[in-house]
C-alpha positions in Angstrom: 131.8 -16.4 56.7 134.4 -15.6 54.1 138.1 -16.8 54.3 140.8 -15.2 52.6 144.4 -15.5 52.4 147.0 -12.5 53.2 150.8 -12.8 53.2 153.1 -11.4 55.8 155.4 -9.7 53.1 152.3 -7.8 51.3 151.9 -4.2 52.4 148.6 -2.3 51.4 147.8 1.3 52.1 144.7 2.3 53.9 143.3 5.8 54.1 139.9 7.9 54.7 111.9 31.7 59.5 108.2 32.2 59.1 106.4 34.5 56.3 103.0 35.8 56.1 100.7 34.0 53.7 98.0 35.8 51.8 95.0 33.9 50.4 92.1 34.8 48.0 89.1 32.3 47.7 86.2 32.6 45.5 83.8 29.8 46.7 80.4 28.2 46.0 77.9 26.5 48.0 78.3 23.0 46.0 81.1 21.4 44.8 81.3 21.0 40.6 81.5 17.1 40.2 82.4 15.0 37.0 82.0 11.5 36.1 82.7 9.2 33.1 80.0 8.3 30.9 79.5 4.9 29.4 79.0 6.1 26.0 80.8 6.2 22.6 78.9 9.6 21.3 76.3 12.1 22.8 73.3 13.2 20.9 71.6 15.1 23.3 70.6 15.3 27.0 67.6 16.4 29.1 67.1 16.7 32.7 64.0 15.6 34.8 64.2 17.9 38.0 61.2 15.6 39.5 63.3 12.6 39.9 66.7 14.7 39.8 67.9 12.2 36.7 69.9 13.3 33.6 69.1 11.0 30.4 71.9 11.0 27.6 71.6 9.5 24.3 74.4 7.7 22.6 73.5 7.5 18.9 76.9 5.4 18.0 76.0 2.7 21.0 72.4 2.7 20.0 71.1 3.6 23.7 70.1 5.9 26.4 72.1 6.4 29.4 70.4 7.8 32.9 72.4 9.0 35.7 71.4 10.8 38.9 72.7 14.2 39.5 76.6 13.0 40.4 76.6 11.1 37.0 76.1 7.8 38.7 74.4 5.5 36.3 70.9 4.2 37.2 69.9 2.8 34.1 70.8 1.9 30.4 68.3 1.3 27.8 69.7 -0.8 24.7 68.4 -1.4 21.2 68.1 2.2 20.1 70.0 2.8 16.9 71.1 6.1 16.0 69.0 7.5 19.3 69.3 11.2 19.0 67.2 14.0 20.4 65.2 13.9 23.6 62.4 15.6 25.0 61.1 15.5 28.3 56.9 15.6 29.0 55.5 18.3 30.9 54.5 16.5 33.6 58.2 14.9 33.9 56.4 11.3 33.6 58.2 10.3 30.2 61.0 11.0 28.3 60.5 10.9 24.2 63.5 9.6 22.1 64.3 10.0 18.3 65.6 6.8 17.3 67.2 8.1 13.9 67.9 4.4 12.8 64.7 3.0 13.0 62.4 6.2 12.1 60.6 5.8 15.3 59.9 8.1 18.4 60.0 5.8 21.6 58.7 6.9 25.0 60.6 5.8 28.4 58.7 5.9 31.9 60.8 8.1 34.1 59.5 6.4 37.4 60.9 3.0 36.1 63.2 3.7 33.3 61.2 1.2 31.1 60.2 1.8 27.4 56.4 2.1 27.3 55.6 2.9 23.6 57.2 2.9 20.2 55.7 5.2 17.6 56.8 4.6 14.0 57.1 8.0 11.8 56.2 6.5 8.1 57.8 8.6 6.0 60.2 10.6 8.1 63.6 9.8 7.2 66.0 9.8 10.3 64.2 11.8 13.2 66.7 13.7 15.1 66.0 16.7 17.2 62.6 16.7 19.6 60.6 19.4 21.4 57.4 18.8 23.4 55.0 21.7 22.7 51.4 21.7 23.9 50.7 18.0 24.3 52.3 17.3 20.8 56.0 16.0 20.1 57.8 18.0 17.1 60.5 16.6 15.3 63.0 17.6 12.6 63.5 14.9 9.9 65.5 14.9 6.7 62.4 15.9 5.0 61.7 18.8 7.3 59.3 19.5 10.3 56.9 16.8 11.7 54.7 16.3 14.8 53.3 13.4 17.0 50.1 14.0 18.9 49.6 10.8 21.6 47.1 12.5 23.3 43.9 10.4 21.6 43.4 6.9 21.4 45.5 6.3 18.8 48.8 8.2 17.9 48.8 10.8 15.2 51.8 11.6 13.1 52.0 14.5 10.5 55.0 15.4 8.3 55.7 18.1 6.0 54.5 20.8 8.4 57.1 23.7 7.7 56.0 24.4 4.2 58.9 25.9 2.3 60.6 27.3 5.2 63.1 24.7 5.6 64.9 22.9 3.4 66.7 20.3 5.8 66.6 18.5 8.9 66.0 21.3 11.3 67.0 21.9 14.7 64.3 22.7 17.2 63.9 25.2 20.1 60.6 25.5 22.6 59.9 26.4 26.0 57.1 25.1 28.1 56.8 29.1 29.6 56.1 30.0 25.9 53.0 27.8 24.6 52.5 27.6 21.0 55.9 28.7 19.7 58.5 26.7 18.1 61.6 27.8 16.5 63.2 25.6 14.0 66.5 26.0 12.2 68.2 24.2 9.3 69.5 24.3 5.7 70.8 27.8 6.3 67.1 28.8 7.3 65.2 29.8 10.8 61.8 29.8 11.0 59.2 30.7 14.1 56.0 28.7 14.0 52.7 29.2 15.9 51.8 25.4 16.7 48.8 26.4 19.3 46.2 25.2 16.8 46.3 21.8 14.8 49.4 22.2 12.6 52.0 24.7 12.6 51.5 28.2 11.3 54.4 29.9 9.9 55.3 33.3 11.7 58.4 34.4 10.0 61.3 32.8 7.9 64.7 34.1 7.2 68.5 33.1 6.7 70.6 31.2 9.4 74.3 30.6 9.2 74.9 26.8 8.7 77.6 27.0 11.5 74.8 27.0 14.2 74.8 24.1 16.6 72.1 24.7 18.6 68.9 26.9 19.1 66.8 27.6 21.9 63.8 30.1 22.7 63.8 32.5 25.8 60.9 31.5 28.6 58.6 34.6 27.0 58.9 33.6 23.6 60.2 36.7 22.5 63.6 35.7 21.3 65.3 32.6 20.0 69.3 32.5 20.7 71.7 30.6 18.6 75.1 29.4 18.8 76.9 31.2 16.0 80.6 31.1 15.2 80.2 32.6 11.6 80.2 36.0 10.1 77.7 38.6 11.0 77.7 38.7 14.6 80.9 37.0 15.1 81.4 34.3 17.7 78.8 34.4 20.4 75.1 33.8 21.1 72.9 36.1 18.7 69.4 36.7 20.1 66.6 37.1 17.2 63.1 38.7 17.7 60.5 35.9 17.0 58.4 38.6 15.1 60.6 39.6 12.4 64.0 37.9 13.1 66.0 40.9 13.7 68.8 40.7 15.8 68.2 42.2 19.2 71.1 41.6 21.2 74.3 39.3 21.2 76.3 37.6 23.9 80.0 37.4 22.7 81.9 34.7 23.1 85.8 34.6 22.6 85.8 30.9 21.1 83.7 28.4 19.0 80.2 28.6 20.1 78.5 25.3 20.1 75.5 25.2 22.5 73.1 27.5 24.1 70.5 26.5 26.7 68.1 29.2 28.6 67.1 28.3 32.3 63.3 28.8 33.0 64.2 32.4 34.8 65.8 33.4 31.5 69.4 32.7 32.6 71.4 31.5 29.4 74.2 29.2 29.3 76.3 29.3 26.2 78.9 26.7 25.3 82.2 26.8 23.3 85.0 24.6 21.6 87.9 25.7 23.4 91.0 24.2 24.8 92.2 27.7 26.1 89.2 29.4 27.2 86.2 28.9 29.3 83.7 26.3 27.9 80.5 27.4 29.5 79.5 30.8 29.8 76.4 31.9 32.0 74.7 35.2 31.2 71.8 36.9 32.9 68.9 37.9 30.4 70.4 40.9 28.3 73.8 41.2 29.9 76.5 40.8 27.5 79.1 40.2 30.0 79.2 36.7 31.7 78.1 36.2 35.4 80.5 33.4 35.5 82.1 30.9 33.5 83.7 27.5 33.8 86.7 26.0 32.4 87.1 22.6 32.0 90.1 20.6 33.4 91.7 17.2 31.8 89.5 14.5 32.1 92.0 11.8 31.8 95.7 11.5 32.8 98.0 12.4 29.7 95.3 14.2 27.8 94.7 17.9 27.3 91.7 19.8 28.7 88.2 18.4 28.3 86.2 20.2 25.5 82.6 20.7 25.5 80.4 18.3 22.8 78.3 20.3 20.3 74.8 20.8 22.2 75.7 19.3 25.3 74.3 21.5 27.7 71.2 21.3 29.9 69.7 23.0 32.8 68.2 21.5 36.0 64.9 23.2 36.1 65.6 24.9 39.8 68.9 26.4 38.2 70.9 24.7 40.9 73.2 23.2 38.2 74.1 23.0 34.6 75.0 19.7 33.1 77.6 19.5 30.4 79.2 16.6 28.7 82.8 17.1 27.8 85.5 14.8 25.9 88.7 14.2 26.2 91.7 13.5 23.9 91.2 10.0 23.9 87.3 9.9 23.5 86.4 9.7 27.0 82.9 11.4 28.0 82.3 12.9 31.3 79.0 14.3 32.9 79.6 17.7 34.4 77.7 19.1 36.7 78.4 22.8 37.2 76.7 24.2 40.7 75.7 27.5 41.2 75.4 28.8 38.0 73.4 31.7 38.4 75.6 33.6 41.0 78.5 35.2 40.5 81.7 34.5 42.0 83.3 37.2 44.3 86.5 37.7 45.2 87.5 38.4 49.0 91.1 39.7 49.6 92.7 40.0 53.2 95.7 41.5 54.1 97.3 41.5 57.4 101.1 42.6 58.3 103.9 40.1 57.7 104.8 40.6 61.4 103.5 41.9 64.6 103.9 41.9 68.2 102.0 39.9 70.3 99.5 41.8 72.7 99.7 44.8 70.8 97.3 45.9 68.2 97.3 45.1 64.4 95.1 46.3 61.9 93.8 43.9 58.9 92.4 45.2 55.4 90.6 43.7 52.6 88.2 44.2 50.0 84.9 42.1 48.6 84.6 42.6 44.8 82.5 41.2 42.1 80.9 41.8 38.9 78.0 43.5 40.7 79.3 44.7 44.2 77.6 43.7 47.0 75.8 46.6 48.8 77.7 48.7 51.5 77.1 47.5 54.8 77.5 43.9 53.7 78.3 41.7 56.9 81.2 39.5 56.7 82.4 37.1 59.6 85.7 36.8 61.0 87.4 34.2 62.8 91.0 33.9 64.3 93.2 31.0 64.4 96.1 30.8 66.8 98.1 28.0 68.9 95.7 28.6 71.8 92.7 28.5 69.3 93.3 25.8 67.0 89.7 25.4 65.9 89.1 29.0 65.5 87.7 32.3 67.8 85.2 34.1 66.1 85.6 37.7 66.4 83.3 40.8 65.7 82.0 40.9 62.4 82.9 43.7 60.1 81.0 45.6 57.2 81.8 46.7 54.1 82.2 50.1 52.6 80.8 51.4 49.4 83.7 50.7 47.4 83.8 46.9 48.8 86.9 47.6 50.9 86.9 46.8 55.2 89.4 47.0 57.9 89.3 46.3 61.6 91.6 45.7 64.4 92.6 43.3 66.9 95.0 42.5 69.7 96.7 39.1 69.3 96.8 37.0 72.4 99.0 34.5 71.4 102.4 34.5 69.3 103.5 32.4 66.2 101.4 31.7 63.5 98.3 33.7 63.8 95.5 33.8 60.7 92.9 35.8 60.0 89.9 34.4 58.0 87.3 36.7 56.4 84.1 35.1 55.3 81.0 36.2 53.1 77.9 34.2 53.3 76.6 35.1 49.8 73.1 36.2 48.6 70.9 35.4 45.7 73.1 36.7 43.3 76.7 35.9 44.6 78.1 32.9 45.7 80.0 32.6 49.2 83.4 33.4 49.4 86.4 33.7 52.1 89.8 35.2 52.2 92.6 34.7 55.0 95.9 35.9 55.6 98.4 34.6 58.3 100.6 36.9 60.3 103.7 35.9 62.6 103.5 37.2 65.7 106.5 37.5 68.1 107.3 34.9 70.7 110.2 34.6 73.3 112.9 32.3 72.7 112.9 29.5 75.5 115.7 28.0 76.8 116.4 24.4 75.7 119.6 22.4 75.9 120.4 18.5 75.4 123.5 17.1 77.2 126.2 14.5 75.8 126.7 16.2 72.6 130.1 14.9 70.9 130.6 12.1 73.1 132.0 8.7 72.2 130.7 5.5 73.9 131.4 1.6 73.9 129.3 -0.4 71.6 125.8 -1.3 73.3 126.2 1.2 76.4 123.2 2.4 77.8 123.3 6.1 77.7 120.8 8.4 79.2 120.2 12.0 77.4 118.7 14.6 79.4 116.8 17.6 77.9 116.4 20.7 80.1 113.7 23.1 79.6 113.9 26.8 80.9 110.6 29.1 81.3 107.7 29.0 79.2 104.2 29.9 79.6 101.7 27.1 79.6 103.4 24.3 77.7 105.9 22.2 79.7 106.2 19.1 77.1 109.1 18.0 75.3 109.9 15.2 72.7 112.9 13.1 72.6 113.7 11.5 69.4 116.9 9.1 68.5 118.0 8.7 64.6 120.8 6.0 64.1 123.5 6.7 61.6 122.6 4.5 58.5 119.5 4.5 55.6 118.0 1.2 57.2 116.7 2.7 60.4 114.6 5.6 60.8 113.7 8.4 63.6 112.1 7.1 66.5 110.4 8.9 69.0 111.9 7.8 72.6 109.6 9.6 75.0 107.0 12.7 75.0 106.2 14.1 78.3 106.3 17.0 80.8 109.6 18.0 82.0 110.0 17.6 85.6 110.0 20.4 88.4 113.7 20.8 87.2 112.7 21.3 83.8 114.4 17.8 82.8 113.3 15.1 80.7 115.5 11.9 80.3 115.5 8.9 77.8 117.8 6.0 77.4 119.3 5.3 74.1 121.2 1.9 73.3 124.5 3.2 71.6 125.4 0.6 68.9 125.4 3.4 66.4 126.4 6.9 66.1 123.1 8.7 66.9 121.4 12.0 66.6 119.2 12.7 69.6 116.9 15.8 69.2 115.0 17.8 71.8 111.7 19.5 70.3 109.6 22.1 72.2 106.5 22.7 70.2 106.0 26.2 71.8 103.0 28.0 73.6 101.3 31.1 72.8 104.3 33.2 74.4 107.4 31.1 73.6 108.4 29.9 70.3 109.1 26.4 69.2 112.7 25.0 69.5 114.4 21.8 68.6 118.0 21.2 69.6 120.4 18.4 68.9 123.1 16.1 70.3 125.4 14.2 68.3 126.6 10.9 70.3 128.9 8.3 69.0 129.5 4.7 69.7 132.5 2.3 68.5 131.9 -0.9 66.8 131.8 -4.2 68.3 135.2 -5.8 67.2 136.5 -9.3 68.2 139.0 -12.0 66.9 139.5 -15.6 67.3 142.6 -17.2 66.6 142.7 -21.0 65.7 145.3 -23.6 64.1 147.9 -23.0 67.0 149.3 -25.8 68.9 149.6 -23.9 72.2 149.7 -20.7 73.9 152.1 -19.1 76.4 154.0 -16.1 77.3 156.7 -14.4 76.1 157.6 -11.8 78.7 154.3 -10.6 80.0 152.6 -10.9 76.9 150.5 -13.8 75.8 151.4 -15.4 72.4 149.7 -18.1 70.2 152.1 -20.7 69.1 152.2 -22.1 65.8 154.3 -24.5 63.7 156.6 -22.8 60.9 154.6 -24.4 58.3 151.1 -23.9 59.6 148.8 -21.2 58.2 147.0 -19.2 61.3 143.5 -18.3 60.7 142.0 -15.3 62.4 138.3 -14.9 62.9 136.9 -11.6 63.2 133.4 -10.9 64.5 131.8 -7.1 64.1 128.5 -5.9 64.2 127.4 -6.2 60.9 126.1 -3.2 58.5 125.6 -3.8 54.8 128.6 -3.6 52.9 130.9 -3.5 55.7 134.5 -4.7 55.5 136.8 -5.0 58.4 140.8 -3.7 58.3 143.1 -6.7 58.7 146.7 -5.1 60.0 149.7 -7.2 60.6 153.0 -6.2 62.1 156.3 -8.1 62.4 158.6 -7.8 65.2 162.4 -7.2 64.4 165.3 -6.2 66.6 163.0 -5.0 69.3 160.8 -3.2 67.3 157.2 -3.9 65.6 156.8 -2.8 61.7 154.2 -2.9 59.9 154.0 -5.5 57.1 150.7 -4.8 55.5 147.1 -4.0 55.9 143.7 -5.3 54.0 140.0 -5.1 54.1 138.0 -8.0 53.9 134.1 -8.3 53.6 132.1 -9.5 56.6 129.4 -11.8 55.8 125.7 -11.2 56.9 126.5 -12.8 60.1 129.0 -10.4 60.7 132.1 -12.5 60.5 135.2 -12.7 58.5 137.9 -15.2 58.6 141.7 -14.6 57.3 144.1 -17.4 56.7 147.8 -15.9 57.2 150.3 -17.6 55.0 153.1 -19.4 57.2 156.8 -17.9 56.9 158.1 -21.4 56.6 160.8 -20.8 59.2 161.4 -20.5 62.8 161.7 -17.5 65.3 159.6 -15.2 63.7 157.0 -13.2 65.8 154.2 -11.3 64.4 150.8 -9.8 65.4 147.6 -8.6 63.7 144.5 -6.7 64.6 141.0 -6.2 63.0 139.5 -2.7 62.8 136.6 -0.8 62.1 137.5 2.2 60.1 134.7 5.4 59.7 134.4 5.4 56.2 137.3 3.2 54.5 135.2 0.1 56.2 132.4 0.8 53.6 130.1 2.9 55.8 130.1 5.5 58.3 127.4 4.4 60.9 129.9 3.9 63.9 133.1 5.7 64.9 136.7 3.9 64.4 137.2 1.0 66.5 140.4 -0.8 66.7 140.3 -4.4 68.0 142.9 -6.2 70.3 146.3 -7.0 69.0 146.6 -11.0 68.6 150.2 -12.1 69.2 151.7 -15.1 67.1 155.4 -16.9 67.2 156.3 -19.5 64.8 158.6 -22.6 65.9 159.8 -26.1 64.5 
C-alpha cells in the first residue's frame, strides 16, 4: 500500500479464404542419413557388406573407426600412426590397413574388430594405397609398387614390382570380379599390370595428369577410371582402356572431380569438390548423363555446405547405398549414407482445379517424368483425403500414357479442402515418387450466433453466453472459448459439446475483465467452418475506506465524515489489481450550493490492489469536500476493464 499526499488546491487534468496447393515429390525407399565422425582426417574408407560395417581411416589421429551403416561408431582402433589405405579381404574376414607412419600393414578381424597381425614392410617407405588381388595385398609406397602375400606359413613382402613404369607412391585400382588386373597411377604415370602370376607383369603404361585424386577399375577389367580436373578431357571421369590406355569415354562433372568408385554392377559414383554444385554423381556404365546426384547440406550451424573429402567414396556391395565422407567449414567430418543410388528420381506432378462444387465431377491431371520415362501403362495409385476420410480413401488406379501424362475424374462427396495424392511405386531403375494437389470444394455457410456482444457487466458477475447453431449436415458440435483482455491470461476452452435440440450451447464466464468469447463450428462435409465472436465488458472493482475522522453524521440526506480542521484525512482505495494499474483520485469542493473540481491525480496501486492517499487539511472550519477513486480505461495504465467510478466520499471540517 502506498501513501501519497494531494492538496485540495491542486488541479490536475486527466484525459484518455483458401487456395489450392500443388505439390511435386520425388522420393526414395530409404532416407539419406549423416552422422558426425570422431576423426581429425580421412585417409580411406571401405565397406564390409557381410557385417554391414564401414571402416574409416584417420591418418592424423592414428586410428581406425568402425561404424554401422547409420554411422554409429562400433569400435575404434588406435596406435596406428598415419593409417591410410584400406582393403577388404575377398571373404570379408579381414580388413587390411596401411600404417604409413610405421611402414607396415595391419590386419583387423571384422567379426571382433581386433587387430590380428602386423606385417612390417622393410624397405617400403610410407605405404599408402591398398588393393587385395588374388590372395595378395598390393600397396603403393614412396618407392613404387609392392605386394604382401599372407597365404603361406610366413608372410612374403616383395618391393619394386612396377619396374620403371611409375615414379612415385601410386594410387591403386582393382576389382574382385577382374582377377589378375591391377591399375596403378602416380608421378604423372598410369600403368596396368597383370598380377595373376607371381609378381607384376606390365601390360601398358602412359601419362596421367597429376591432378587425378583416385582411380578405379570396372568389374570386367577393361577400363580404368580417373577423377580428373586437369586439361585434356576437362572436368570429369575419363575412362581408359586397360589394353592401350586410350580414352574410350568420359563422364563429365561441372566441378572439381575428386573421387571415383565403381559398384559391382558397373554403376559409377563420381565425387567432386564443390560448394554450389552436386557433390556425388551417379552414372550408369556408358551413360555420360547422371542417373541422379546428391548435394550435401551444411553439417554444422553457421557453416556453408559440406564438401566431399578427396577419395572418400565407397559402395555397399549390394549397391543399396553409396557412403561418402564430407567436411564442413569447421573441420567436422560426417559419414553420409546416400540411398537408392542406382535408381532415378522421377517427378510426379498433380494438378487439380483450384475450386470445385461439391457432388459435381472434376478432372485431375498430371505427369510422371524421369531421365528414362517409365513405360506407358504404368499404374499409379490415387488417394482422396477430405473431412470425411481424413486418413485417405483409395480411388481407382490410373495408368500413364506414352508421354507420361495421366488424368482421372472424381465427384467429391465432401466439401472443404480435398487432396488428391497420386503415387508411383517405382521399379528396378526408378525410385518411388508421389505428388498431390488440394482443391477447395464448396460448402454451405452455416448460421452461428453468439449473444451478449457489447454488453457491460458488474465486476465478478457470472454471465451465460449462448451459441446458436443452425442447420448442418452431420456435425453438431460447437466449442466455446473465453479470452480475457490482458497479456497475462490466454485463451481458454470453456466447453466443447453437441448443441441441444434447439441448437444451443451455453457456458458461464466470471466477468472480472473485458472478455472476448468465441464460438467455433469446425464444419462438416457439406457446411463450412464458422467462427463468431462476442466482446463483453466488465467494470473494475473499486472501493474506498476513510480514516482519521472523529465521527460520521448527515448533512441533509448525505452522510459525511467529520474531521478537525487541522487533521489530514486518509483515503484507502482497493481495486482489482493489474500490473501497472493506477487509480484516479478526484477531489471536489462545495461552494455556494455547487460542487467544483479541485483537482485529480493518478496514484499507483500496490500489488495487493491498495492505494492510500493523505489529503492535506484546509486549516479552517466550514469547508465541505468530496472525493472518489476511479479506474479509467487506458489512463489508469491498462485496458483490461471498462471505466468504473467509485462512490463519492463526503467530508466536512470543523474546529
